[in-house]
Backbone as CSV, one residue per row, in Angstrom:
resi,resn,N_x,N_y,N_z,CA_x,CA_y,CA_z,C_x,C_y,C_z
1,GLY,-83.530,-79.943,233.114,-83.884,-79.835,232.369,-83.367,-78.393,232.152
2,GLY,-82.678,-76.818,231.137,-82.375,-76.361,231.553,-82.618,-75.413,230.191
3,THR,-82.030,-74.524,229.754,-81.855,-73.321,227.946,-80.615,-73.576,227.971
4,ILE,-80.516,-73.552,226.441,-79.430,-73.327,225.915,-79.197,-71.784,224.848
5,ASN,-78.668,-70.588,225.653,-78.313,-69.168,224.668,-77.739,-69.850,224.355
6,VAL,-77.596,-69.088,222.523,-76.959,-69.475,221.093,-76.758,-67.517,221.173
7,ILE,-75.829,-66.994,221.038,-76.312,-65.524,220.590,-74.561,-65.415,219.722
8,THR,-74.795,-64.915,218.102,-74.072,-64.367,217.465,-73.124,-63.607,218.537
9,ARG,-71.938,-63.443,217.923,-70.802,-62.739,218.569,-71.066,-61.600,217.552
10,LEU,-71.197,-59.604,218.782,-71.366,-59.162,218.613,-70.057,-58.332,217.160
11,PRO,-70.543,-58.022,216.214,-68.982,-57.264,215.431,-68.403,-56.694,216.209
12,GLU,-67.081,-56.034,215.699,-66.236,-55.008,216.102,-65.774,-54.524,214.921
13,ALA,-64.897,-52.942,215.535,-64.406,-52.219,214.626,-63.252,-52.808,213.180
14,GLU,-62.704,-53.803,214.289,-61.532,-53.977,213.496,-61.419,-55.658,212.612
15,THR,-60.861,-55.242,211.398,-61.521,-56.213,210.311,-61.452,-57.797,211.018
16,ASP,-61.588,-58.811,210.430,-61.192,-60.461,210.861,-62.164,-60.777,209.596
17,HIS,-60.970,-61.835,209.844,-61.949,-62.849,209.061,-60.987,-64.005,208.746
18,LYS,-61.822,-64.687,208.027,-60.847,-66.591,208.164,-61.640,-67.525,207.152
19,VAL,-61.050,-68.154,206.793,-62.000,-69.453,205.234,-60.412,-70.308,205.599
20,ALA,-61.640,-71.673,206.093,-61.261,-72.788,205.948,-62.109,-74.021,204.933
21,MET,-61.182,-74.938,204.466,-61.643,-75.891,204.699,-61.725,-77.631,205.017
22,GLU,-61.897,-78.257,205.427,-62.384,-79.492,205.706,-62.142,-80.759,204.582
23,VAL,-61.274,-81.965,204.585,-61.439,-83.306,203.990,-61.761,-84.459,204.714
24,GLY,-62.441,-85.259,204.346,-62.163,-86.739,205.674,-62.387,-87.747,205.036
25,SER,-62.996,-88.750,206.118,-63.824,-89.834,205.998,-64.871,-89.704,204.897
26,TYR,-65.049,-90.854,204.348,-66.499,-90.434,203.353,-67.013,-89.402,203.312
27,GLN,-66.101,-89.361,201.996,-66.670,-88.153,200.904,-66.224,-86.925,202.336
28,LEU,-66.056,-86.620,203.158,-65.973,-84.669,203.984,-65.451,-84.063,203.225
29,LYS,-66.013,-83.276,203.438,-66.634,-81.192,202.035,-66.936,-80.901,203.070
30,ARG,-66.021,-80.089,203.238,-66.398,-78.680,204.667,-66.253,-77.732,204.546
31,PHE,-66.718,-76.351,203.972,-66.435,-75.284,203.638,-67.298,-74.105,204.833
32,MET,-65.654,-73.611,205.444,-65.968,-72.249,206.057,-65.539,-70.933,206.020
33,ALA,-66.647,-70.214,205.975,-66.257,-68.551,205.670,-66.407,-67.995,206.928
34,ARG,-65.506,-66.551,207.368,-66.511,-65.693,208.283,-65.156,-63.674,207.986
35,ALA,-66.393,-63.102,208.205,-65.516,-61.869,208.385,-66.676,-61.381,208.939
36,SER,-66.015,-60.201,209.535,-65.839,-59.237,210.878,-65.229,-58.049,210.115
37,GLY,-66.095,-56.711,210.916,-65.345,-55.389,210.603,-66.503,-54.151,210.285
38,ALA,-65.766,-53.044,210.888,-66.646,-51.769,210.617,-67.149,-51.492,208.677
39,ILE,-68.414,-51.093,209.406,-68.864,-51.082,207.208,-68.885,-49.421,206.937
40,PHE,-68.998,-47.964,207.523,-69.160,-47.245,207.979,-68.467,-46.659,209.216
41,GLY,-67.311,-46.367,208.714,-66.266,-45.828,209.708,-66.135,-46.928,210.937
42,SER,-66.702,-46.130,212.436,-66.472,-47.188,213.228,-67.792,-47.546,214.345
43,ASP,-68.452,-46.559,214.083,-70.206,-46.265,214.178,-70.919,-48.026,213.848
44,LEU,-70.374,-48.824,212.774,-71.639,-49.761,211.704,-70.583,-50.547,211.623
45,MET,-71.433,-51.403,212.517,-69.599,-52.916,211.865,-71.183,-53.981,211.540
46,GLY,-70.559,-55.069,211.305,-71.359,-55.971,210.447,-70.511,-57.426,211.097
47,SER,-70.154,-58.464,210.391,-70.134,-60.003,210.628,-71.099,-61.173,210.088
48,ILE,-70.214,-61.724,209.370,-71.390,-62.979,208.723,-70.492,-64.089,208.642
49,ALA,-71.092,-64.955,208.827,-70.294,-66.537,208.283,-70.914,-67.600,208.050
50,ALA,-70.778,-68.831,207.550,-71.091,-69.393,206.530,-70.240,-71.057,206.378
51,MET,-71.004,-72.507,206.603,-69.958,-73.212,206.599,-71.076,-74.054,206.083
52,LYS,-70.202,-74.583,204.906,-71.099,-76.072,203.807,-70.499,-77.228,204.059
53,THR,-71.160,-78.056,204.659,-71.269,-79.517,204.908,-71.340,-80.087,203.849
54,ASP,-70.897,-81.110,203.835,-70.578,-83.127,202.251,-70.512,-83.923,203.036
55,ARG,-71.253,-84.965,203.015,-70.380,-86.326,203.535,-71.907,-87.339,203.287
56,ASP,-70.591,-88.310,202.694,-71.861,-89.574,202.424,-71.715,-90.382,203.710
57,GLY,-72.506,-90.870,203.688,-73.204,-92.065,204.998,-72.029,-93.080,205.073
58,TYR,-72.662,-93.371,206.894,-71.124,-93.653,207.276,-72.316,-95.307,208.089
59,VAL,-73.387,-95.549,207.360,-74.442,-96.422,207.900,-74.248,-97.337,206.605
60,ASP,-73.758,-98.489,206.761,-73.968,-99.012,205.074,-75.357,-99.412,205.292
61,ASN,-76.533,-99.423,204.018,-77.148,-100.063,203.784,-77.570,-101.378,203.242
62,GLU,-78.283,-102.049,202.716,-77.510,-102.969,202.144,-78.913,-103.531,201.190
63,ASN,-79.772,-102.262,201.598,-81.377,-102.478,200.268,-80.073,-101.680,198.941
64,PRO,-80.199,-102.400,197.783,-79.118,-102.061,197.158,-80.321,-100.269,196.325
65,ALA,-81.437,-100.343,197.424,-82.541,-99.207,196.228,-82.156,-98.507,197.372
66,VAL,-81.761,-97.875,198.607,-81.394,-97.032,199.438,-79.735,-96.085,199.535
67,GLU,-79.834,-95.255,199.534,-78.532,-95.406,199.995,-78.031,-94.863,201.782
68,ASP,-76.916,-95.536,201.946,-76.478,-95.654,203.255,-76.505,-93.804,203.487
69,LEU,-77.272,-93.935,205.274,-77.782,-93.282,206.164,-76.551,-92.491,206.927
70,ALA,-77.031,-91.624,207.202,-76.208,-90.488,208.169,-75.328,-90.166,207.442
71,ASP,-75.757,-89.597,206.138,-74.761,-88.348,205.409,-75.533,-87.401,206.103
72,ASP,-74.898,-86.107,204.799,-75.222,-84.447,205.553,-74.797,-83.910,204.678
73,ASP,-75.852,-83.275,204.203,-75.200,-82.503,203.258,-76.386,-80.736,204.028
74,SER,-75.244,-79.978,204.421,-76.051,-79.127,205.300,-75.688,-77.877,205.188
75,LEU,-76.103,-75.932,205.109,-75.536,-75.455,204.876,-76.646,-74.603,206.107
76,ASP,-75.111,-73.226,206.940,-75.713,-73.160,207.786,-74.978,-71.059,207.820
77,THR,-75.363,-70.467,207.950,-75.426,-69.143,207.426,-75.736,-68.343,208.858
78,ARG,-75.128,-67.024,209.545,-75.212,-66.215,210.481,-75.272,-64.889,210.450
79,GLY,-75.492,-63.651,211.074,-74.542,-62.855,210.512,-75.229,-61.312,211.928
80,ALA,-75.013,-60.655,211.802,-75.699,-59.599,212.742,-74.853,-58.356,212.240
81,LEU,-75.236,-56.807,212.371,-75.160,-55.696,212.236,-75.371,-55.484,212.887
82,ARG,-74.094,-54.348,214.231,-74.655,-53.520,215.069,-74.313,-51.672,214.590
83,TRP,-75.337,-51.057,215.175,-74.775,-49.477,215.141,-74.831,-49.238,216.610
84,VAL,-73.567,-48.269,217.242,-72.682,-47.671,217.935,-73.403,-46.147,218.350
85,MET,-74.646,-46.137,218.709,-75.038,-44.330,219.079,-74.039,-43.201,219.392
86,ASN,-74.065,-44.350,221.207,-72.917,-43.237,221.691,-72.062,-44.420,222.627
87,ASP,-71.613,-43.322,223.900,-70.918,-44.828,224.404,-72.179,-45.440,225.346
88,SER,-72.886,-45.299,225.791,-74.301,-46.409,226.044,-75.458,-46.602,225.273
89,SER,-75.594,-46.660,224.268,-76.702,-46.907,223.188,-76.509,-47.786,222.105
90,GLN,-77.008,-48.899,221.704,-76.351,-49.519,220.367,-77.783,-49.599,220.582
91,LEU,-78.104,-50.334,219.044,-78.464,-51.144,218.095,-77.804,-52.277,217.160
92,ILE,-79.204,-53.809,217.663,-78.132,-54.916,217.195,-78.949,-55.337,216.506
93,ALA,-78.592,-56.058,214.953,-79.598,-56.863,214.432,-78.653,-58.296,213.951
94,ARG,-79.505,-58.975,214.449,-78.508,-60.510,214.625,-79.993,-61.037,213.447
95,PHE,-79.461,-62.767,212.412,-80.261,-63.184,211.540,-79.358,-64.492,211.421
96,ASP,-79.685,-65.589,211.516,-79.065,-67.587,211.006,-80.618,-67.850,210.537
97,TYR,-80.040,-68.468,209.179,-80.624,-69.929,208.197,-79.498,-70.414,208.597
98,SER,-80.331,-72.128,208.413,-79.784,-73.417,208.576,-80.337,-74.365,207.495
99,ASP,-80.198,-75.278,206.565,-80.815,-75.739,205.469,-80.523,-77.717,206.494
100,ILE,-80.385,-78.170,206.612,-79.977,-80.258,207.431,-81.055,-80.873,206.048
101,ASP,-80.227,-81.390,205.397,-81.055,-82.654,204.907,-80.408,-83.622,204.697
102,ARG,-80.335,-84.630,205.341,-79.618,-85.584,205.938,-80.332,-87.446,205.201
103,SER,-79.849,-88.633,205.615,-80.869,-88.977,205.421,-80.617,-90.205,206.639
104,THR,-81.460,-90.898,207.457,-81.710,-91.447,208.980,-82.309,-92.469,208.881
105,GLY,-81.795,-92.829,210.382,-82.497,-94.778,210.581,-82.046,-94.836,211.873
106,THR,-82.396,-96.420,211.807,-81.728,-96.842,213.029,-79.865,-97.131,212.741
107,TYR,-79.910,-97.536,213.725,-78.136,-97.799,213.477,-78.197,-99.010,213.841
108,ARG,-79.154,-100.216,214.235,-79.161,-101.536,214.792,-80.172,-102.511,214.479
109,ALA,-80.033,-102.996,213.583,-80.990,-104.117,212.684,-81.841,-104.329,213.282
110,THR,-83.361,-104.170,213.838,-84.258,-105.557,214.442,-84.075,-106.740,213.782
111,GLY,-84.221,-107.062,215.386,-83.926,-108.869,215.174,-82.568,-108.976,215.980
112,LYS,-81.884,-108.431,216.283,-80.122,-108.500,216.734,-80.507,-107.689,218.693
113,ALA,-80.197,-109.227,218.985,-79.956,-109.253,220.614,-78.993,-107.914,220.861
114,VAL,-79.337,-106.913,222.418,-78.096,-106.723,222.463,-76.800,-106.753,222.517
115,ASP,-76.446,-108.029,222.696,-75.766,-108.868,222.589,-74.643,-109.606,221.150
116,SER,-75.621,-108.618,220.023,-75.671,-108.375,219.136,-75.883,-110.021,218.006
117,SER,-76.600,-111.229,219.065,-76.832,-112.063,218.459,-78.413,-112.386,218.009
118,ASN,-79.005,-113.328,217.095,-80.376,-112.724,216.193,-81.408,-113.248,217.588
119,SER,-81.709,-112.683,217.456,-83.363,-113.218,218.575,-84.203,-113.860,217.578
120,PRO,-85.073,-114.724,218.692,-85.859,-115.805,217.933,-86.271,-116.139,216.269
121,LEU,-87.167,-114.605,216.628,-88.185,-114.484,215.236,-87.330,-113.854,213.696
122,SER,-85.561,-113.661,214.347,-85.081,-113.081,213.852,-85.038,-113.103,211.931
123,GLY,-85.539,-115.001,211.290,-85.635,-115.260,210.162,-86.502,-114.489,209.622
124,LEU,-87.410,-113.842,210.161,-88.550,-113.439,209.133,-87.919,-111.385,208.990
125,VAL,-86.974,-111.079,208.953,-85.956,-109.880,208.377,-84.642,-110.566,208.099
126,ILE,-84.443,-109.585,206.974,-83.090,-110.036,206.858,-82.316,-108.845,207.658
127,GLN,-81.200,-109.932,207.648,-80.163,-109.649,208.592,-79.049,-109.287,208.132
128,PRO,-78.572,-108.885,207.840,-76.884,-108.275,207.298,-75.693,-109.141,208.070
129,ASP,-74.633,-109.212,207.369,-73.893,-109.748,208.372,-73.225,-109.095,208.787
130,ASP,-72.776,-107.808,208.593,-72.097,-107.206,209.381,-73.359,-105.875,210.420
131,GLU,-72.410,-106.553,211.637,-73.492,-105.959,212.286,-73.914,-104.383,212.799
132,PHE,-73.194,-103.881,211.727,-73.302,-102.303,212.004,-74.491,-101.947,210.659
133,ASP,-74.348,-102.919,209.681,-75.654,-102.179,208.687,-76.667,-102.903,208.854
134,ILE,-77.008,-101.967,208.337,-78.155,-102.211,208.216,-79.182,-102.623,206.075
135,TYR,-80.708,-103.114,206.563,-81.472,-102.998,205.882,-82.826,-102.358,205.118
136,THR,-82.821,-101.612,205.198,-84.076,-100.216,205.252,-85.780,-100.837,204.105
137,SER,-86.332,-100.460,205.065,-86.963,-100.731,203.736,-88.015,-99.462,203.027
138,TYR,-87.949,-98.338,203.145,-88.146,-97.516,203.204,-87.259,-97.095,201.894
139,ASP,-87.468,-95.928,200.420,-86.747,-95.681,199.549,-86.076,-94.773,199.691
140,GLU,-86.341,-93.479,200.919,-85.432,-92.265,200.952,-85.862,-91.843,202.570
141,PRO,-85.152,-92.657,203.414,-85.444,-92.069,204.834,-84.527,-90.752,204.783
142,GLU,-85.134,-89.491,205.241,-84.598,-88.309,205.753,-84.874,-87.786,206.775
143,VAL,-83.832,-86.527,206.799,-84.391,-85.782,208.021,-84.620,-84.324,206.724
144,ASP,-85.337,-83.347,207.272,-84.752,-82.230,205.909,-85.540,-80.986,207.319
145,GLN,-84.697,-80.254,207.296,-84.787,-79.152,208.126,-84.285,-77.430,207.926
146,THR,-85.427,-76.380,207.427,-84.994,-75.491,207.688,-85.104,-74.449,208.766
147,HIS,-84.059,-73.832,209.512,-84.912,-73.022,210.224,-84.308,-71.452,210.422
148,TRP,-84.558,-70.372,210.308,-84.032,-69.308,210.199,-84.604,-68.318,210.672
149,GLY,-83.957,-66.839,211.436,-84.257,-66.493,212.512,-83.819,-65.319,212.907
150,THR,-84.800,-63.861,212.758,-84.027,-62.576,212.683,-83.833,-62.448,214.605
151,SER,-83.103,-61.213,215.104,-83.499,-60.134,216.474,-82.946,-59.072,216.336
152,PHE,-84.079,-58.063,217.143,-83.584,-56.630,217.078,-82.937,-56.748,218.377
153,GLU,-82.204,-55.753,218.687,-81.849,-55.348,219.858,-82.180,-53.985,219.871
154,ALA,-82.039,-53.724,220.932,-82.152,-52.118,221.227,-81.943,-51.724,222.851
155,GLN,-79.939,-50.930,223.260,-79.998,-51.138,224.325,-79.521,-49.180,224.151
156,LEU,-80.382,-48.476,224.799,-80.327,-47.540,225.079,-79.775,-46.712,226.432
157,GLY,-78.760,-46.051,226.955,-78.469,-45.553,228.169,-79.315,-44.275,227.807
158,LEU,-80.032,-43.456,229.148,-80.889,-42.733,229.270,-80.098,-41.355,230.251
159,ASN,-79.163,-42.699,231.494,-78.336,-41.726,232.262,-77.203,-42.725,232.677
160,GLU,-76.203,-42.342,233.628,-74.963,-43.524,234.557,-76.056,-44.573,235.167
161,HIS,-77.634,-43.710,235.059,-78.073,-45.238,237.021,-79.235,-45.678,235.397
162,TRP,-79.371,-45.256,234.573,-80.444,-45.646,233.963,-80.522,-46.029,232.687
163,SER,-81.610,-47.703,232.213,-81.566,-47.563,230.721,-82.734,-48.510,230.797
164,ILE,-82.641,-48.520,229.184,-83.542,-49.565,228.671,-82.960,-50.430,227.625
165,ASN,-83.315,-51.480,227.348,-83.291,-52.619,226.887,-84.064,-53.180,226.061
166,SER,-84.942,-53.624,225.482,-85.090,-53.902,224.401,-85.035,-55.502,223.528
167,LEU,-85.799,-56.067,223.520,-85.448,-57.393,222.241,-86.362,-57.797,221.408
168,PHE,-86.562,-57.764,220.679,-87.702,-58.644,219.426,-87.008,-59.454,218.436
169,ALA,-87.688,-60.469,218.506,-87.343,-62.004,217.854,-88.848,-62.933,217.213
170,TYR,-87.729,-63.371,216.197,-88.637,-64.004,215.382,-88.186,-65.455,214.601
171,ARG,-88.551,-66.533,214.858,-87.904,-68.239,214.624,-89.258,-68.601,213.416
172,ASP,-88.837,-69.449,212.328,-89.732,-70.040,211.863,-88.554,-71.804,211.788
173,LEU,-89.645,-72.759,211.878,-88.822,-74.174,211.643,-89.924,-74.463,210.453
174,ASP,-89.559,-75.584,209.800,-89.498,-76.671,208.966,-89.155,-77.766,208.991
175,TYR,-90.023,-78.714,209.442,-88.972,-80.431,209.328,-90.263,-81.570,209.276
176,LYS,-89.385,-82.599,208.755,-89.567,-83.627,207.770,-88.927,-84.340,207.787
177,THR,-89.510,-85.689,208.585,-88.999,-86.629,209.128,-89.210,-87.614,208.036
178,VAL,-88.787,-88.652,207.625,-88.919,-90.383,207.189,-88.473,-90.933,207.867
179,GLU,-89.042,-91.975,208.456,-87.381,-93.102,209.234,-87.552,-94.565,209.204
180,ASP,-87.460,-95.268,208.957,-87.645,-96.605,209.004,-87.129,-97.569,210.172
181,THR,-88.179,-96.907,211.261,-87.588,-96.967,212.605,-87.378,-98.406,213.440
182,ASP,-87.268,-99.578,212.815,-87.372,-100.584,213.435,-86.299,-101.188,212.295
183,GLY,-86.236,-100.431,211.292,-84.244,-100.840,210.298,-84.718,-102.585,210.047
184,SER,-85.789,-102.543,209.119,-85.809,-104.129,208.191,-86.657,-103.965,207.054
185,ASN,-86.207,-105.245,206.799,-86.837,-105.339,205.238,-88.728,-104.854,205.164
186,ARG,-89.054,-104.956,206.315,-90.693,-105.355,206.275,-91.615,-103.769,206.362
187,ASP,-92.241,-103.001,205.921,-93.371,-101.273,205.379,-93.696,-101.365,207.049
188,VAL,-93.599,-102.735,207.784,-94.490,-102.061,208.994,-93.675,-102.209,210.642
189,LEU,-94.024,-101.855,211.691,-92.552,-102.058,212.504,-93.058,-103.092,212.899
190,PHE,-91.959,-103.694,212.948,-91.116,-105.406,213.530,-90.382,-104.815,213.949
191,THR,-90.782,-105.774,215.726,-89.601,-106.006,217.163,-89.844,-107.115,217.427
192,VAL,-88.947,-107.403,217.304,-88.600,-108.265,218.674,-88.195,-108.923,220.074
């Protein structure tokens, strides 16, 4: 077990910005932008970053009523405000928002053995010719995930030996998944 702690980088007074775009296979389009710097003098600083990704699915679904799987339509944003009160005290506010919409499904159709040969009952399900294609029964397999959070941190220096640190945070997650776990044209779980 373990914990991963992801913390938005603190904004600095120096202005920094970047814009990038990426294109690639399966109609991938990704746009990224970030900016950071002083808002008011050198005491109040802010940063913001955003990334938007769109990509077609790369797992072929031979069911004509269902789009290809493993596509990506996501938006991620994060930002921070930092107020430096003096050399030993500051207030920090962070926020993030993410909206992920992907089609999902199994990566191997039911009826295939580990070595990709047909299993004894494989005739009961549609078997695509390509071992990496599938034929799902659900009209819209998806993962729809929206989460956001915010935190407020106070670092107050009382003297050279004592300080008070306080952190308040809130997170919210909405998650929905519809998945054809057996990757077959049957509406019930079918494994062999």
